[in-house]
C-alpha positions as CSV (number, residue, x, y, z in Angstrom):
1,M,47.0,-0.3,0.1
2,A,45.9,1.5,-3.1
3,I,42.5,0.7,-4.6
4,S,42.5,-0.5,-8.2
5,P,40.4,1.3,-10.8
6,L,38.2,-1.8,-11.1
7,S,37.6,-1.8,-7.4
8,K,36.7,1.9,-7.5
9,N,34.2,1.3,-10.2
10,I,32.6,-1.6,-8.3
11,L,32.6,0.5,-5.1
12,G,31.0,3.4,-7.0
13,L,28.1,1.1,-8.0
14,F,27.3,0.5,-4.4
15,L,27.7,4.1,-3.3
16,K,25.7,5.6,-6.2
17,K,23.2,8.1,-4.9
18,V,19.6,7.2,-5.5
19,C,16.3,9.0,-5.0
20,P,15.0,8.0,-1.5
21,S,11.4,8.0,-2.9
22,C,11.6,6.0,-6.1
23,G,15.2,4.6,-6.2
24,C,16.3,6.1,-9.5
25,S,19.8,7.6,-9.9
26,L,20.5,11.1,-8.7
27,E,22.9,13.7,-9.9
28,D,25.4,15.2,-7.5
29,G,23.7,17.5,-5.0
30,E,20.1,16.4,-5.8
31,L,17.9,15.3,-2.9
32,L,15.0,14.0,-5.1
33,C,14.8,13.0,-8.8
34,T,13.2,15.3,-11.4
35,W,10.0,13.2,-11.6
36,C,9.5,13.1,-7.8
37,K,10.0,16.9,-7.6
38,L,7.2,17.4,-10.1
39,R,4.9,15.7,-7.6
40,I,5.4,18.4,-4.9
41,D,3.2,21.4,-4.4
42,R,4.5,24.2,-2.1
43,C,2.2,25.3,0.7
44,S,1.6,29.0,0.1
45,E,0.1,30.1,3.4
46,A,0.8,29.7,7.2
47,H,-2.0,28.8,9.6
48,W,-2.9,29.8,13.1
49,S,-2.6,27.0,15.6
50,S,-5.6,28.1,17.6
51,T,-8.1,27.9,14.7
52,G,-6.3,26.4,11.7
53,A,-7.2,29.6,9.8
54,P,-4.7,31.1,7.3
55,V,-2.3,33.8,8.5
56,L,-3.3,36.9,6.7
57,N,0.0,38.7,7.0
58,P,3.0,36.4,7.6
59,S,5.2,39.4,8.4
60,D,3.2,40.0,11.6
61,H,3.9,37.4,14.3
62,M,0.5,38.0,15.8
63,E,-2.6,39.5,14.2
64,A,-5.1,41.5,16.2
65,G,-7.7,39.3,17.8
66,V,-5.9,36.0,16.9
67,A,-4.5,33.7,19.6
68,G,-2.2,30.8,19.1
69,V,1.1,30.6,17.1
70,P,1.8,30.6,13.4
71,V,2.4,27.2,11.8
72,Y,4.4,27.0,8.6
73,S,4.1,23.9,6.4
74,A,6.6,23.5,3.6
75,V,4.4,21.6,1.1
76,L,0.9,20.3,0.6
77,Y,0.2,16.7,1.7
78,R,-1.0,15.5,-1.7
79,G,1.3,13.7,-4.0
80,L,4.8,12.7,-3.0
81,P,4.8,14.4,0.4
82,G,1.8,12.3,1.5
83,E,3.5,9.2,0.4
84,I,6.6,10.1,2.4
85,V,4.6,10.9,5.5
86,V,2.8,7.5,5.4
87,R,6.1,5.6,4.8
88,L,7.9,7.5,7.5
89,K,5.1,7.4,10.0
90,F,3.6,3.9,9.5
91,K,5.9,1.8,7.4
92,G,9.3,2.1,9.1
93,G,10.8,4.4,6.5
94,K,13.2,6.2,8.9
95,H,15.6,6.9,6.1
96,L,13.0,9.3,4.6
97,A,13.5,11.8,7.5
98,R,16.5,13.3,5.6
99,A,14.5,13.8,2.4
100,A,11.6,15.3,4.5
101,A,14.0,17.8,6.2
102,G,15.5,18.7,2.9
103,M,12.1,19.5,1.5
104,I,11.3,21.7,4.5
105,M,14.6,23.7,3.9
106,H,13.8,24.1,0.2
107,Y,10.1,24.8,0.2
108,S,9.1,26.4,3.5
109,M,8.0,30.1,3.5
110,K,9.9,30.7,6.7
111,L,12.8,28.9,8.4
112,P,14.5,28.9,11.7
113,A,17.7,30.9,12.1
114,P,21.0,29.5,13.4
115,G,20.7,29.7,17.2
116,D,17.0,29.0,17.3
117,V,15.8,25.9,19.1
118,L,14.0,23.0,17.4
119,V,11.7,20.9,19.5
120,P,10.0,17.8,18.1
121,V,6.4,17.2,18.9
122,P,6.6,14.1,21.1
123,A,4.7,10.8,20.6
124,G,2.9,9.0,23.4
125,R,4.8,6.1,25.0
126,K,2.4,3.5,23.5
127,R,2.6,4.9,19.9
128,K,6.4,5.2,20.1
129,R,6.7,1.7,21.4
130,E,4.5,0.4,18.5
131,R,6.6,2.2,15.8
132,G,10.0,2.0,17.5
133,Y,10.7,5.7,17.1
134,N,9.1,9.1,16.9
135,Q,9.1,10.4,13.3
136,A,9.0,14.0,14.4
137,A,12.2,13.5,16.5
138,L,14.0,12.0,13.4
139,L,12.8,14.9,11.3
140,T,14.0,17.4,13.9
141,A,17.4,15.9,14.1
142,K,18.0,16.0,10.4
143,L,16.6,19.5,10.2
144,A,18.9,20.7,13.0
145,S,22.0,19.5,11.0
146,L,20.8,21.3,7.9
147,S,19.8,24.5,9.5
148,G,22.5,25.0,12.1
149,C,20.0,25.1,14.9
150,R,20.0,23.3,18.2
151,S,17.6,20.4,18.8
152,H,16.1,19.8,22.3
153,D,13.7,17.0,23.0
154,I,12.1,18.7,26.1
155,L,8.5,17.7,25.8
156,K,6.6,14.5,26.6
157,K,3.1,13.4,25.8
158,D,0.5,11.4,27.6
159,D,-1.0,8.5,25.6
160,S,-4.3,9.7,24.1
161,P,-6.9,8.2,21.7
162,S,-6.4,8.5,18.0
163,Q,-7.5,11.7,16.2
164,V,-8.9,9.7,13.3
165,G,-12.5,10.6,12.5
166,L,-12.7,13.5,15.0
167,S,-14.1,16.9,14.2
168,P,-11.8,19.9,14.6
169,S,-13.3,20.7,18.0
170,Q,-13.0,17.1,19.2
171,R,-9.4,17.0,18.0
172,R,-8.6,20.0,20.2
173,E,-10.3,18.5,23.2
174,N,-8.4,15.2,22.6
175,V,-5.0,16.8,22.9
176,A,-5.8,19.3,25.6
177,G,-3.5,18.9,28.6
178,V,-1.6,15.9,27.1
179,F,1.8,17.7,26.8
180,H,4.2,18.4,29.6
181,M,7.8,19.4,30.1
182,N,10.0,16.3,30.0
183,G,11.3,15.7,33.5
184,R,14.1,18.1,34.6
185,Y,14.4,19.7,31.1
186,R,13.7,23.4,30.9
187,V,13.1,25.9,28.1
188,P,16.4,27.5,27.2
189,E,16.4,31.1,28.4
190,G,15.3,33.6,25.7
191,A,14.8,30.8,23.2
192,N,12.9,31.2,19.9
193,I,11.4,27.8,19.6
194,W,10.2,26.0,16.5
195,L,7.9,23.0,17.2
196,V,8.6,20.5,14.5
197,D,6.1,17.8,13.2
198,D,5.5,15.8,10.0
199,V,2.0,17.0,9.1
200,A,-0.5,19.6,10.2
201,T,-4.2,19.2,9.7
202,T,-6.1,21.3,12.2
203,C,-2.9,22.5,14.0
204,S,-4.4,21.4,17.3
205,T,-1.5,19.3,18.3
206,I,1.0,22.1,17.8
207,D,-1.3,24.5,19.6
208,S,-1.5,22.4,22.7
209,A,2.3,21.7,22.8
210,A,3.1,25.4,22.1
211,G,1.0,26.5,25.1
212,V,3.2,24.4,27.4
213,L,6.4,25.9,26.0
214,L,5.1,29.5,26.3
215,D,3.9,28.9,29.9
216,S,7.4,27.5,30.6
217,G,9.2,30.6,29.5
218,A,9.7,30.4,25.7
219,M,10.2,33.8,24.2
220,S,8.4,32.8,21.0
221,V,7.0,29.6,19.5
222,T,6.5,28.8,15.8
223,G,5.1,25.6,14.3
224,L,7.0,24.0,11.4
225,T,5.8,20.9,9.5
226,L,6.6,19.1,6.3
227,A,3.1,19.0,5.0
228,Y,-0.3,20.6,5.4
229,R,-3.4,18.5,4.9
230,K,-6.9,19.7,4.9
231,R,-9.0,17.5,7.2
232,T,-11.1,14.8,5.5
233,T,-13.3,12.2,7.0
234,D,-11.1,9.3,5.8
235,S,-7.8,10.7,6.9
236,I,-5.4,8.3,8.5
237,I,-3.2,11.1,9.8
238,H,-3.3,11.5,13.6
239,R,-2.4,15.1,14.0
């Protein structure tokens, strides 16, 4: 049965695209409104997972004397990205995973290529049970659909204490040995793997998880997060 013009107009009101952050109207093809985009600052440098230090030459996968893997963050945590992380991570804002993935695709200095493998940084069972989901897995699934990459949830994580209030060295000790291969899953042969998470602070979580993947046969591992946040004593971010 044909839909009347009045019904189409009414239906259009309900289907009208809105900014996932502030709820205002969006133009076709827009992910965020103009105002929200003004509250985003691109992250201009990658960081080594082993130390959190800036990568001096992003064209080199490994600099002399530096261990670990490069971690690329699309934007800085301050402003809108920080609000999105908090809502996605702590307030049940699962719908924001799409906006977060879109921001990574738009702002990141380096992106996975079609055929690369995306692996979400897993959450411990207790934390996943508390939230009802793993925000990194939601982000990875959306990013896979946008990038044409494969997504494989092949890691698991032991429950561990919160990272809140810990020094960089304590954070690294806190996540040492907590990641493992997930049951019978294996690293795809010859895979270039991108470890995906919502936010990087000291990069210690990605460093620990990357070590497991490399030891299990990954050809290369690169970290990829939505936001980079410098560690502060009052941070509520757990990674």
